[in-house]
C-alpha positions in Angstrom: 9.3 11.4 2.8 6.3 9.9 4.5 3.8 7.2 2.7 0.2 7.5 3.3 -1.3 3.9 3.1 -4.0 1.9 4.1 -3.0 -1.2 6.1 -4.9 -4.3 5.0 -7.5 -6.2 7.1 -6.4 -9.1 9.5 -6.8 -12.0 7.1 -5.2 -10.1 4.3 -2.4 -9.0 6.4 -2.0 -12.7 7.5 -1.9 -14.0 4.0 0.6 -11.6 2.5 2.8 -11.9 5.5 3.0 -15.7 5.1 3.8 -15.4 1.4 6.5 -13.1 2.2 8.0 -15.4 4.6 8.0 -18.1 2.1 9.4 -15.9 -0.2 12.3 -15.1 2.2 12.7 -19.0 3.2 12.5 -20.2 -0.6 14.6 -17.6 -2.4 16.2 -15.1 0.2 13.7 -12.3 -0.9 13.1 -10.2 2.3 13.6 -6.8 0.8 9.7 -6.0 0.9 10.2 -6.3 5.0 11.4 -2.7 4.8 7.7 -1.8 5.4 6.8 -4.7 8.0 3.3 -4.0 7.7 1.1 -5.4 4.4 -0.4 -2.1 2.9 -1.7 -0.2 -0.3 0.1 2.8 -0.9 -1.8 5.9 -1.8 1.0 8.2 -2.1 4.3 9.4 -0.8 4.9 12.9 0.0 7.4 15.5 1.5 4.9 17.4 4.1 6.6 20.3 6.0 3.8 20.6 8.6 2.7 16.9 9.5 0.5 17.9 12.3 -1.8 19.7 9.3 -1.5 16.4 7.7 -2.5 14.4 10.6 -5.6 16.9 11.2 -6.6 16.6 7.5 -6.2 12.8 7.3 -8.3 12.5 10.7 -11.0 14.9 9.5 -11.1 12.7 6.0 -11.6 9.4 7.8 -14.4 11.0 9.9 -16.4 11.4 6.4 -15.3 8.2 5.0 -16.8 4.8 5.4 -15.2 1.2 5.0 -15.3 0.1 1.5 -14.0 -3.1 -0.4 -11.4 -3.3 -3.0 -10.6 -6.4 -5.1 -7.2 -7.9 -6.1 -6.4 -10.3 -9.0 -3.5 -11.9 -10.4 0.2 -11.0 -10.1 2.1 -8.1 -11.6 5.8 -7.0 -12.2 7.3 -3.7 -12.6 10.4 -4.6 -14.5 13.9 -3.4 -13.9 17.3 -4.5 -12.5 15.4 -5.2 -9.3 11.8 -6.1 -10.4 9.2 -5.6 -8.1 6.5 -8.4 -7.7 3.0 -7.4 -6.8 -0.6 -8.2 -6.5 -2.7 -5.8 -8.8 -5.6 -3.8 -6.9 -8.6 -3.1 -9.4 -9.3 0.6 -9.4 -12.9 1.2 -8.3 -14.9 4.3 -8.0 -14.6 4.6 -4.2 -11.0 3.7 -4.3 -10.4 6.5 -7.1 -12.3 9.2 -5.4 -10.6 8.7 -2.1 -7.1 8.5 -3.7 -7.6 11.7 -6.1 -9.0 13.8 -3.1 -6.3 13.1 -1.1 -3.8 13.4 -3.7 -5.2 16.8 -4.6 -5.6 18.1 -0.9 -2.3 16.8 0.1 -0.2 18.1 -2.8 -1.4 21.6 -1.6 0.4 21.3 1.8 3.2 19.2 0.2 6.8 20.3 -1.0 6.8 17.2 -3.2 4.5 14.3 -4.3 5.8 11.0 -5.4 5.5 10.8 -9.3 4.0 7.4 -9.6 1.1 8.3 -7.3 -0.3 11.2 -9.7 -4.1 9.8 -10.1 -3.4 9.4 -14.0 -0.3 7.2 -13.3 -1.1 5.4 -10.0 -1.3 1.6 -10.1 -2.5 0.4 -6.9 -0.9 -2.7 -5.8 0.4 -5.0 -2.7 3.9 -5.7 -2.9 5.3 -9.0 -2.4 8.7 -8.7 -3.4 11.1 -5.6 -4.1 14.5 -4.2 -3.9 16.3 -7.8 -3.6 14.9 -9.1 -6.8 16.5 -9.9 -9.9 15.5 -10.6 -13.5 17.0 -14.1 -13.2 15.0 -15.1 -10.1 11.7 -13.7 -11.4 10.7 -17.0 -13.2 10.9 -19.3 -10.2 9.6 -16.8 -7.9 6.5 -16.6 -10.3 6.4 -20.2 -10.6 6.3 -20.4 -7.1 3.5 -17.9 -6.6 1.3 -19.3 -9.4 0.0 -22.2 -7.2 -2.0 -19.2 -5.2 -5.3 -17.6 -6.0 -5.0 -13.6 -5.6 -8.7 -13.2 -6.1 -9.1 -11.3 -2.8 -12.0 -9.0 -1.4 -10.2 -6.6 1.2 -12.0 -4.1 3.4 -10.3 -0.8 3.9 -11.0 0.9 7.0 -8.0 3.2 7.6 -5.2 5.6 6.4 -2.0 5.1 8.2 1.2 7.3 7.9 4.5 5.3 7.5 7.5 7.4 8.3 10.8 6.4 7.0 12.9 5.6 10.1 16.5 4.4 9.2 16.1 1.7 6.6 12.5 1.0 7.5 9.3 2.5 7.1 7.3 2.3 10.4 3.9 3.0 11.5 3.7 6.7 12.7 -0.2 7.0 13.1 -3.4 5.3 11.9 -6.7 6.9 11.4 -10.0 4.7 11.2 -12.7 5.3 8.7 -16.1 6.7 10.1 -17.8 8.1 13.1 -19.0 5.9 15.6 -22.6 6.5 14.1 -21.5 5.8 10.5 -19.7 2.5 11.5 -21.9 -0.5 10.7 
């Protein structure tokens, strides 16, 4: 299973990394570090021909210009190990890219992650996952409430993350735009 993501820009990568370091130091939460790059996951898939996927992503990126996304607030996916995240607002540009990628990659995939279907997808940036508990949720949210999560982030890439042992590591990154389109 691979994940197709957009890595965050430098400023927001640093912000998310600082926050996850604080959550590790204060609360021992480091499960989110299974993916060491702050990112927005567009979908997960089981793709038998990875070269076909890479060619498709490269071609898609040539026709895609950088665009901005906005975040606001905090969110929680409940359960025995709640996920704490920063919600990403769905915009026309983000929805179009996501829907196109999902439609096209599903044709070359054996399986697509169910939560990434365009009708179900809730884009987000994870801050804590896998090692949280309902009991620690209150103190962690109280700590995070001191921060402002109204961010404006430039997306400029599609990146394949591949499961390697316990981690999801960067396999390949494709930048948006042709040289003549980059402004």
